C-alpha positions in Angstrom: 0.0 0.0 0.0 2.9 2.3 0.8 4.2 2.1 -2.8 0.8 2.8 -4.2 0.2 5.9 -2.1 3.8 7.2 -2.8 3.5 6.5 -6.5 0.1 8.3 -6.7 1.3 11.2 -4.7 4.5 11.9 -6.6 3.1 10.6 -9.9 0.0 12.8 -9.8 2.2 15.9 -9.4 4.5 14.7 -12.2 1.5 14.1 -14.5 0.0 17.5 -13.7 3.3 19.3 -14.5 4.1 17.1 -17.5 0.7 17.8 -19.0 1.1 21.6 -18.6 4.7 21.4 -20.0 3.5 19.5 -23.0 0.5 21.8 -23.8 2.6 25.0 -23.3 5.5 23.5 -25.3 3.2 22.9 -28.3 2.1 26.5 -28.2 5.7 27.6 -27.7 6.9 25.7 -30.8 4.1 27.3 -32.8 5.3 30.8 -31.5 8.9 29.9 -32.3 8.0 29.0 -35.9 6.3 32.3 -36.5 8.9 34.5 -34.8 11.5 36.7 -36.4 15.2 36.2 -35.6 15.1 39.0 -33.1 12.0 37.6 -31.4 13.7 34.2 -31.2 16.8 35.7 -29.5 14.4 37.3 -27.0 12.7 33.9 -26.6 16.0 32.2 -26.0 16.9 34.8 -23.3 13.5 34.2 -21.7 14.0 30.4 -21.7 17.4 30.9 -20.0 15.9 33.3 -17.5 13.1 30.8 -16.7 15.6 28.0 -16.1 17.8 30.2 -13.8 15.0 32.1 -12.0 12.2 29.5 -11.8 13.3 26.0 -12.5 16.4 25.9 -10.4 15.4 27.8 -7.3 11.7 27.1 -7.4 11.4 23.5 -8.7 14.7 21.9 -8.0 15.6 23.4 -4.6 12.1 23.9 -3.1 9.1 22.3 -4.7 10.4 18.9 -5.9 12.2 18.0 -2.7 9.2 18.9 -0.6 6.8 17.0 -2.8 9.0 13.9 -2.4 9.3 14.2 1.4 5.7 15.0 1.9 4.7 12.0 -0.3 6.9 9.7 1.7 5.3 11.0 4.9 1.9 10.5 3.5 2.7 7.0 2.4 3.9 6.2 5.9 0.8 7.5 7.6 -2.1 7.6 5.1 -5.1 5.5 5.2 -8.4 6.1 3.4 -9.5 9.3 1.9 -6.3 11.2 2.5 -4.3 8.8 0.4 -6.7 9.4 -2.5 -5.8 13.1 -2.3 -2.1 12.4 -2.4 -1.1 15.0 -5.0 -2.9 17.7 -3.1 -1.1 16.6 0.1 2.2 16.5 -1.7 1.8 20.1 -3.1 0.9 21.4 0.3 -2.8 22.1 0.2 -3.6 19.5 2.9 -1.8 18.3 6.1 0.4 21.4 5.8 1.2 24.3 8.1 -0.7 27.5 7.5 2.4 29.0 5.9 2.8 26.1 3.5 -0.9 26.2 2.5 -0.7 30.0 2.0 2.4 29.5 -0.2 0.7 26.8 -2.3 -2.5 28.9 -2.7 -0.5 32.0 -3.5 1.5 30.2 -6.2 -1.6 28.7 -7.8 -3.3 32.1 -7.7 -0.3 33.8 -9.2 0.1 31.2 -11.9 -3.5 31.5 -12.8 -3.4 35.3 -13.0 -0.3 35.2 -15.2 -1.9 32.6 -17.4 -4.9 34.9 -17.9 -2.6 37.8 -18.5 -0.6 35.9 -21.1 -3.8 35.4 -23.2 -3.6 39.1 -24.1 -0.2 38.9 -25.6 0.0 38.8 -29.4 1.7 36.0 -31.2 4.5 35.1 -31.4 5.2 36.6 -28.0 2.6 34.5 -26.2 4.1 31.4 -27.8 7.7 32.4 -26.8 6.5 33.1 -23.2 4.9 29.7 -23.1 8.0 28.1 -24.4 10.1 29.5 -21.5 7.5 28.3 -19.0 7.3 24.9 -20.7 11.1 24.4 -20.5 11.1 25.4 -16.8 8.2 23.1 -16.0 9.7 20.2 -18.0 12.9 20.8 -16.0 10.8 20.7 -12.9 9.4 17.3 -13.9 12.9 16.0 -14.1 13.5 17.3 -10.6 10.3 15.7 -9.3 11.4 12.3 -10.8 14.9 12.7 -9.4 13.9 13.5 -5.9 11.0 11.1 -6.0 13.4 8.2 -6.9 16.0 9.3 -4.4 13.4 9.5 -1.6 11.9 6.1 -2.6 15.3 4.6 -2.4 15.9 5.9 1.1 17.9 9.0 0.4 15.4 11.8 0.9 16.5 15.4 0.7 16.9 17.3 3.9 13.9 19.6 3.7 11.2 20.5 6.1 7.9 18.9 5.0 5.8 21.5 6.8 3.6 18.7 7.9 0.9 18.9 10.5 
C-alpha cells in the first residue's frame, strides 16, 4: 500500500506538471515557428531566464524535494481518503502548516493570474512566453522524478515537509 500511495502522490504531481509542459510546449513551438530572428533571440533569453530564476530555485531546490518528502510521509501515515488526495497533500494544500498552505495557494493564484494575462499577448510573444514556461516546468518534472526516486530509495532530501 505504501508504494501505491507514494507513487500516486508523486506521480500525480508529475502528471499535472508534464501535462502543462506538453501543452505549453506545443504553443511555444508554434510561436517559435512564426517568430523573427530578433524575437527568437528574446525567446532564448526568456528560456534561459526561466531556467535560472524559476526551474532551479523554485522547482529543484524547493518544490520537488518537498513533494518527495511529503509524499513519503503521506505513504507512511495515510489510510483512506487522505491517500486518494495524495497529489494535493504533496503540493501542500492538505496536512500542511498554515504558511505552506498559504504559499501553495499563492503560487496557484499567481500562476492562474499570469496565465490569464498571457492570453492578451500577441503571437509570437505568447508562444515564446509559453516556451520558456514549458522548458522550466519540464525541468521541474525532471527534478520531481529525481527527488521522487531518491526518496523512494531511502535517500530523501533534507527539507522541512511543513507537515501537521
